[in-house]
KEDREN-857776 format. One record per residue: residue number from 1; x, y, z of N, C-alpha, C, O in turn. Coordinates in steps of 0.05 Angstrom, whole numbers, padded with zeros to 5 digits, always signed. Each point is the difference from the previous one (the first is absolute). Layout:
% KEDREN-857776
(NUM (X Y Z) (X Y Z) (X Y Z) (X Y Z))
...
//
This chain:
% KEDREN-857776
(1 (+03676 +01374 +02833) (+00002 -00011 +00027) (+00029 +00003 +00011) (+00019 -00003 -00015))
(2 (-00017 +00009 +00039) (+00026 +00003 +00012) (+00010 -00026 +00011) (-00016 -00018 +00008))
(3 (+00042 +00014 -00008) (+00011 -00024 +00011) (+00012 +00006 +00028) (+00011 +00021 +00004))
(4 (-00015 -00040 +00013) (+00010 +00004 +00027) (+00010 -00027 +00010) (-00015 -00019 +00003))
(5 (+00041 +00016 +00000) (+00013 -00024 +00009) (-00007 -00024 -00017) (-00005 -00022 +00011))
(6 (+00004 +00026 -00037) (-00006 -00023 -00018) (-00029 -00007 -00002) (-00007 -00018 -00015))
(7 (-00011 +00032 +00028) (-00029 -00005 -00002) (-00013 +00024 -00013) (+00008 +00022 +00003))
(8 (-00029 -00028 -00017) (-00015 +00022 -00013) (-00021 +00010 +00020) (-00013 -00015 +00014))
(9 (+00011 +00041 -00013) (-00019 +00013 +00018) (-00021 +00014 -00017) (+00007 +00017 -00017))
(10 (-00032 -00023 +00021) (-00022 +00012 -00015) (-00007 +00027 +00012) (+00003 +00005 +00024))
(11 (-00013 +00012 -00041) (-00009 +00026 +00008) (-00030 +00002 -00005) (-00008 -00003 -00023))
(12 (-00008 +00008 +00043) (-00029 +00002 -00003) (-00007 +00028 -00009) (+00010 +00020 +00010))
(13 (-00028 -00019 -00029) (-00011 +00026 -00008) (-00025 +00006 +00016) (-00019 -00017 +00000))
(14 (+00018 +00039 +00012) (-00024 +00008 +00016) (-00016 +00019 -00017) (+00006 +00024 -00002))
(15 (-00027 -00034 -00012) (-00016 +00016 -00016) (-00027 +00004 +00014) (-00014 -00019 +00006))
(16 (+00007 +00044 -00002) (-00025 +00005 +00013) (-00023 -00005 -00019) (+00003 +00002 -00025))
(17 (-00026 -00010 +00036) (-00023 -00006 -00017) (-00009 +00026 -00014) (-00001 +00021 +00013))
(18 (-00005 -00023 -00038) (-00011 +00023 -00014) (-00021 -00011 -00020) (+00006 -00020 -00014))
(19 (-00029 +00031 +00012) (-00021 -00010 -00018) (+00009 -00002 -00029) (-00010 -00017 -00015))
(20 (+00028 +00034 +00007) (+00009 +00000 -00028) (+00013 -00027 -00007) (-00004 -00011 -00021))
(21 (+00019 +00000 +00040) (+00013 -00026 -00005) (-00021 -00022 -00003) (+00003 -00018 -00017))
(22 (-00024 +00019 +00032) (-00021 -00020 -00002) (-00015 +00003 -00026) (-00006 -00020 -00013))
(23 (+00000 +00044 +00004) (-00013 +00005 -00025) (+00017 -00010 -00023) (-00009 -00013 -00019))
(24 (+00035 +00019 +00020) (+00019 -00009 -00021) (+00001 -00031 -00001) (+00001 -00011 -00021))
(25 (-00001 -00001 +00045) (+00000 -00030 +00001) (-00025 -00012 -00014) (+00002 -00019 -00015))
(26 (-00025 +00031 +00021) (-00025 -00010 -00012) (+00001 +00004 -00031) (-00008 -00018 -00015))
(27 (+00017 +00041 +00007) (+00002 +00005 -00029) (+00020 -00019 -00014) (-00006 -00011 -00021))
(28 (+00028 +00007 +00034) (+00021 -00018 -00011) (-00012 -00028 -00004) (+00004 -00013 -00021))
(29 (-00018 +00003 +00041) (-00012 -00027 -00001) (-00021 +00000 -00022) (-00003 -00020 -00014))
(30 (-00013 +00041 +00012) (-00020 +00001 -00021) (+00013 +00000 -00028) (-00009 -00014 -00018))
(31 (+00030 +00029 +00015) (+00015 +00000 -00026) (+00011 -00027 -00006) (+00000 -00009 -00023))
(32 (+00010 -00004 +00043) (+00012 -00027 -00004) (-00021 -00020 -00008) (+00005 -00016 -00018))
(33 (-00028 +00017 +00031) (-00022 -00018 -00008) (-00010 +00005 -00028) (-00006 -00018 -00016))
(34 (+00005 +00044 +00009) (-00008 +00008 -00028) (+00021 -00011 -00020) (-00008 -00011 -00020))
(35 (+00033 +00014 +00026) (+00021 -00011 -00017) (-00002 -00030 -00003) (+00004 -00011 -00022))
(36 (-00010 -00002 +00044) (-00004 -00029 -00001) (-00023 -00008 -00019) (+00003 -00019 -00016))
(37 (-00024 +00034 +00017) (-00023 -00005 -00018) (+00008 +00005 -00029) (-00008 -00015 -00018))
(38 (+00024 +00035 +00013) (+00009 +00006 -00027) (+00018 -00022 -00010) (-00002 -00008 -00024))
(39 (+00019 -00003 +00041) (+00017 -00023 -00008) (-00017 -00024 -00007) (+00005 -00013 -00020))
(40 (-00026 +00009 +00035) (-00018 -00023 -00005) (-00015 +00004 -00026) (-00008 -00020 -00013))
(41 (+00004 +00045 +00005) (-00014 +00005 -00025) (+00018 -00002 -00024) (-00008 +00002 -00023))
(42 (+00035 -00007 +00028) (+00018 -00004 -00022) (+00020 +00022 -00007) (+00015 -00003 -00019))
(43 (-00015 +00025 +00035) (+00019 +00021 -00006) (+00028 -00008 +00008) (+00004 -00016 +00018))
(44 (+00016 +00028 -00031) (+00028 -00005 +00007) (+00008 +00018 +00022) (-00014 +00019 +00008))
(45 (+00038 -00023 +00003) (+00010 +00016 +00022) (+00003 +00029 -00009) (-00007 +00019 +00015))
(46 (+00018 -00014 -00038) (+00003 +00027 -00011) (-00027 +00014 -00003) (-00003 +00023 +00007))
(47 (-00017 -00038 -00017) (-00026 +00012 -00004) (-00013 +00007 +00027) (-00013 +00020 +00003))
(48 (+00017 -00037 +00017) (-00010 +00005 +00027) (+00013 +00025 +00012) (-00014 +00017 +00012))
(49 (+00040 -00015 -00015) (+00014 +00023 +00011) (-00010 +00026 -00013) (-00006 +00019 +00014))
(50 (+00004 -00019 -00040) (-00010 +00024 -00014) (-00028 +00007 +00008) (-00007 +00023 +00003))
(51 (-00010 -00043 +00000) (-00028 +00004 +00007) (-00002 +00011 +00029) (-00016 +00018 +00005))
(52 (+00033 -00028 +00013) (+00001 +00010 +00027) (+00008 +00030 +00000) (-00012 +00016 +00014))
(53 (+00032 -00010 -00029) (+00009 +00028 -00002) (-00022 +00018 -00011) (-00004 +00022 +00011))
(54 (-00010 -00031 -00031) (-00020 +00016 -00013) (-00025 +00003 +00017) (-00010 +00022 +00004))
(55 (-00001 -00045 +00006) (-00025 +00001 +00014) (+00001 +00010 +00029) (-00019 +00012 +00010))
(56 (+00042 -00017 +00003) (+00002 +00008 +00029) (+00020 +00022 +00004) (+00004 +00009 +00023))
(57 (+00009 +00000 -00045) (+00019 +00022 +00001) (+00022 -00005 +00021) (+00006 +00017 +00017))
(58 (+00006 -00041 -00019) (+00023 -00006 +00018) (+00026 +00000 -00016) (+00000 -00003 -00024))
(59 (+00022 +00008 +00038) (+00026 +00001 -00013) (+00007 -00028 -00011) (-00012 -00020 +00008))
(60 (+00032 +00020 -00026) (+00008 -00025 -00012) (+00010 -00020 +00021) (-00006 -00024 -00001))
(61 (+00021 +00034 +00021) (+00011 -00018 +00020) (-00022 -00014 +00016) (+00002 -00024 +00005))
(62 (-00023 +00039 +00002) (-00023 -00012 +00014) (-00014 -00020 -00018) (-00006 -00022 +00009))
(63 (+00002 +00029 -00034) (-00014 -00018 -00019) (+00016 -00025 -00004) (-00011 -00022 -00001))
(64 (+00037 +00025 -00001) (+00018 -00024 -00004) (-00002 -00018 +00025) (-00002 -00024 -00003))
(65 (+00003 +00036 +00026) (-00001 -00016 +00025) (-00027 -00015 +00003) (-00001 -00023 +00007))
(66 (-00020 +00038 -00013) (-00027 -00012 +00002) (-00003 -00023 -00020) (-00010 -00021 +00006))
(67 (+00019 +00026 -00031) (-00003 -00020 -00021) (+00017 -00025 +00007) (-00009 -00023 -00004))
(68 (+00033 +00027 +00015) (+00017 -00023 +00007) (-00013 -00016 +00022) (-00001 -00025 -00001))
(69 (-00010 +00038 +00022) (-00013 -00014 +00022) (-00025 -00015 -00010) (-00005 -00023 +00008))
(70 (-00010 +00036 -00026) (-00025 -00013 -00010) (+00008 -00025 -00017) (-00014 -00020 +00002))
(71 (+00035 +00023 -00017) (+00008 -00023 -00017) (+00010 -00023 +00018) (-00006 -00023 -00006))
(72 (+00021 +00029 +00027) (+00009 -00021 +00018) (-00024 -00013 +00015) (-00001 -00024 +00004))
(73 (-00018 +00041 +00003) (-00024 -00011 +00014) (-00016 -00019 -00019) (-00009 -00021 +00009))
(74 (+00007 +00029 -00034) (-00014 -00017 -00020) (+00015 -00027 -00003) (-00013 -00021 -00001))
(75 (+00039 +00022 +00000) (+00016 -00025 -00003) (-00004 -00018 +00025) (-00002 -00024 -00003))
(76 (+00001 +00036 +00026) (-00005 -00015 +00025) (-00028 -00012 +00000) (-00003 -00024 +00007))
(77 (-00016 +00039 -00016) (-00027 -00011 -00001) (-00003 -00023 -00020) (-00014 -00020 +00005))
(78 (+00028 +00023 -00028) (-00001 -00022 -00020) (+00013 -00025 +00010) (-00010 -00022 -00004))
(79 (+00033 +00024 +00018) (+00013 -00024 +00011) (-00016 -00012 +00023) (-00001 -00024 +00003))
(80 (-00012 +00041 +00013) (-00017 -00010 +00022) (-00024 -00014 -00012) (-00009 -00020 +00011))
(81 (-00002 +00030 -00033) (-00023 -00012 -00012) (+00007 -00028 -00010) (-00015 -00019 +00004))
(82 (+00039 +00016 -00017) (+00008 -00026 -00010) (+00004 -00020 +00023) (-00009 -00023 -00001))
(83 (+00021 +00032 +00023) (+00004 -00019 +00023) (-00026 -00006 +00014) (-00003 -00022 +00009))
(84 (-00015 +00041 -00008) (-00026 -00006 +00012) (-00016 -00019 -00017) (-00014 -00018 +00011))
(85 (+00015 +00020 -00037) (-00014 -00019 -00018) (+00011 -00028 +00005) (-00016 -00019 +00002))
(86 (+00042 +00016 -00001) (+00012 -00026 +00005) (-00008 -00011 +00027) (-00006 -00024 +00002))
(87 (+00005 +00040 +00018) (-00008 -00008 +00027) (-00029 -00009 +00000) (-00006 -00021 +00012))
(88 (-00011 +00036 -00024) (-00029 -00007 -00001) (-00004 -00025 -00016) (-00017 -00017 +00008))
(89 (+00031 +00013 -00030) (-00003 -00025 -00015) (+00009 -00024 +00016) (-00013 -00021 -00001))
(90 (+00034 +00024 +00017) (+00008 -00022 +00018) (-00021 -00006 +00021) (-00005 -00023 +00006))
(91 (-00007 +00044 +00005) (-00021 -00004 +00020) (-00024 -00015 -00013) (-00012 -00017 +00013))
(92 (+00005 +00025 -00037) (-00022 -00013 -00014) (+00005 -00030 -00004) (-00017 -00017 +00005))
(93 (+00042 +00010 -00013) (+00007 -00028 -00004) (-00002 -00015 +00026) (-00010 -00023 +00001))
(94 (+00019 +00035 +00021) (-00002 -00014 +00026) (-00029 -00005 +00008) (-00007 -00021 +00010))
(95 (-00010 +00041 -00014) (-00028 -00003 +00006) (-00013 -00021 -00017) (-00017 -00016 +00010))
(96 (+00024 +00015 -00036) (-00011 -00020 -00017) (+00008 -00028 +00009) (-00017 -00018 +00000))
(97 (+00042 +00015 +00007) (+00010 -00027 +00010) (-00015 -00008 +00025) (-00007 -00023 +00004))
(98 (+00003 +00042 +00015) (-00014 -00006 +00024) (-00029 -00008 -00006) (-00011 -00018 +00012))
(99 (-00002 +00033 -00030) (-00027 -00006 -00007) (-00003 -00028 -00013) (-00018 -00015 +00006))
(100 (+00037 +00008 -00023) (+00000 -00026 -00013) (+00004 -00022 +00021) (-00014 -00021 -00001))
(101 (+00032 +00025 +00020) (+00005 -00020 +00021) (-00025 -00003 +00017) (-00008 -00022 +00007))
(102 (-00005 +00044 +00000) (-00024 -00001 +00016) (-00023 -00014 -00016) (-00015 -00016 +00012))
(103 (+00013 +00021 -00038) (-00020 -00013 -00016) (+00004 -00030 -00001) (-00019 -00015 +00003))
(104 (+00044 +00006 -00006) (+00006 -00029 +00000) (-00007 -00012 +00027) (-00012 -00022 +00001))
(105 (+00018 +00036 +00020) (-00006 -00011 +00027) (-00030 -00002 +00004) (-00010 -00020 +00010))
(106 (-00005 +00040 -00019) (-00029 -00001 +00003) (-00012 -00022 -00017) (-00019 -00013 +00008))
(107 (+00029 +00009 -00033) (-00010 -00021 -00017) (+00005 -00027 +00012) (-00017 -00018 -00002))
(108 (+00040 +00014 +00015) (+00006 -00026 +00013) (-00019 -00004 +00023) (-00011 -00022 +00004))
(109 (+00006 +00043 +00012) (-00019 -00003 +00023) (-00028 -00006 -00010) (-00014 -00016 +00012))
(110 (+00006 +00028 -00034) (-00026 -00004 -00012) (-00002 -00029 -00010) (-00022 -00012 +00002))
(111 (+00043 +00002 -00014) (+00000 -00027 -00011) (-00002 -00021 +00022) (-00011 -00022 -00004))
(112 (+00022 +00027 +00027) (+00000 -00018 +00023) (-00028 -00002 +00012) (-00006 -00020 +00014))
(113 (-00011 +00039 -00018) (-00026 +00000 +00013) (-00019 -00017 -00014) (-00023 -00003 +00008))
//
């Protein structure tokens, strides 16, 4: 980035649409999802990289990037899962307390009749 009067000035890249870029994007996402599945099955990052290179014939740099992204995605999913479980358990407790309060109220109303 160039500096101009103490401010940073961004430079936009004008890339024309080309179908190859779209195809590469779809493949990259497919490879990343596959790597994520491999991580979930218990493979290490090195094993995932080597498998990506072998099965999809990609360079080491691509395989390393894909494996790193998939590993980060898995870590995010695991932390989101833990926080979702805690949130759902809290909601269940609130619902149980409301149900108990409503049950007591209904029992009192029934006893008054």
